[in-house]
C-alpha positions as CSV (number, residue, x, y, z in Angstrom):
1,M,-44.3,6.8,-40.1
2,T,-42.7,4.4,-37.6
3,A,-41.7,2.0,-40.5
4,K,-39.6,4.8,-42.0
5,F,-37.8,5.4,-38.7
6,L,-37.1,1.7,-38.4
7,Q,-36.0,1.4,-42.0
8,D,-33.4,4.1,-41.3
9,W,-31.7,1.8,-38.8
10,V,-31.6,-1.4,-40.9
11,D,-28.4,-0.4,-42.9
12,P,-26.4,0.7,-39.9
13,I,-27.5,-2.4,-37.9
14,M,-26.6,-4.7,-40.8
15,Q,-23.2,-3.0,-41.2
16,W,-22.4,-3.4,-37.5
17,L,-23.4,-7.1,-37.6
18,D,-21.3,-7.6,-40.7
19,G,-18.4,-6.0,-38.8
20,G,-18.7,-8.5,-36.0
21,L,-20.4,-6.2,-33.6
22,Q,-23.4,-7.3,-31.4
23,P,-25.5,-4.2,-31.2
24,Y,-28.4,-3.9,-28.8
25,F,-31.4,-2.1,-30.2
26,F,-34.4,-0.9,-28.2
27,T,-37.4,1.2,-28.9
28,H,-39.4,3.5,-26.7
29,M,-43.0,4.6,-27.5
30,P,-45.5,6.4,-25.4
31,D,-47.5,3.2,-25.2
32,D,-45.3,0.2,-24.7
33,L,-48.2,-2.1,-25.6
34,H,-47.1,-2.0,-29.2
35,V,-43.4,-2.6,-28.7
36,P,-43.4,-6.4,-29.1
37,R,-45.0,-6.0,-32.5
38,L,-42.6,-3.2,-33.4
39,G,-39.7,-5.4,-32.4
40,R,-41.0,-8.2,-34.5
41,R,-41.4,-5.9,-37.5
42,F,-37.9,-4.6,-37.1
43,V,-36.4,-8.1,-37.1
44,E,-38.4,-9.0,-40.2
45,M,-36.8,-5.9,-41.8
46,L,-33.4,-7.0,-40.9
47,I,-34.3,-10.6,-42.4
48,E,-35.4,-8.9,-45.6
49,A,-32.1,-7.1,-45.6
50,G,-30.2,-10.4,-45.5
51,L,-29.9,-11.2,-41.8
52,N,-29.7,-15.0,-41.6
53,V,-31.9,-15.9,-38.5
54,T,-35.1,-17.6,-37.9
55,L,-37.6,-15.6,-36.0
56,P,-39.2,-17.9,-33.3
57,D,-42.8,-17.5,-32.1
58,W,-42.8,-14.9,-29.3
59,P,-44.5,-15.8,-26.0
60,R,-47.5,-13.6,-26.7
61,E,-48.0,-15.3,-30.0
62,L,-48.2,-18.7,-28.3
63,E,-51.0,-17.6,-26.0
64,K,-54.5,-18.7,-26.8
65,P,-56.9,-15.8,-27.6
66,A,-59.0,-14.6,-24.6
67,V,-62.4,-15.7,-24.4
68,T,-64.9,-12.9,-25.1
69,Q,-67.6,-12.4,-22.6
70,I,-71.2,-12.5,-24.2
71,D,-72.5,-9.0,-24.5
72,L,-76.1,-8.8,-23.3
73,F,-76.9,-5.7,-25.3
74,N,-75.0,-6.2,-28.6
75,S,-75.4,-9.9,-29.5
C-alpha cells in the first residue's frame, strides 16, 4: 500500500522539478525505522520517472553487518 501512496507523488514532484522548483519531501510513519528504506525507494521511483541523478550509498548501507551472537539453544 505504501508504494501506491509514494507513486501518487512522483508526477507532482517531477512537474515541480521540471518547473525549476526544489521541493522538500518527507515521510512520517509510526515506526521511523523504515523511513530510510522508504526514502530510497521514493528516489528510485523518481529516477524511473526520468529524474537524472545518481543515488549514492547511504550511511546505513556502508555499515558492516552486525556480528550475530552464537545462540546456545538454537545452533
